[in-house]
Steps between C-alpha positions, in 0.01 A plus 500: 500500500688199638832485688793376302831449671699539177331826418561633842864403489537678166315806627723531801811441296400784265411749780753624756230626734331158512836335559554719806150430617538129462823493709326722755192259524728196523700658786213663694279189493770229480353358186649282228516673155197312361278617780628849488423504126139405575473769768629755254249387240210540739614840626645675191360325199152349535181703484627826364834491674791732398662233277191333360539631147875399490398147614232469244739602217734215584 
């Protein structure tokens, strides 16, 4: 499974919990949105993550 910025943006847009997590990651680590999206992908989507199925359905 490969990272896709557009898929991650859509997933975050459709999920209020991920939207909160994205803002939290951006603030805590002082990251730009694109880097925070990658961080969320690796922590919550990739390799059996909580949102892997939702990501794959996009």
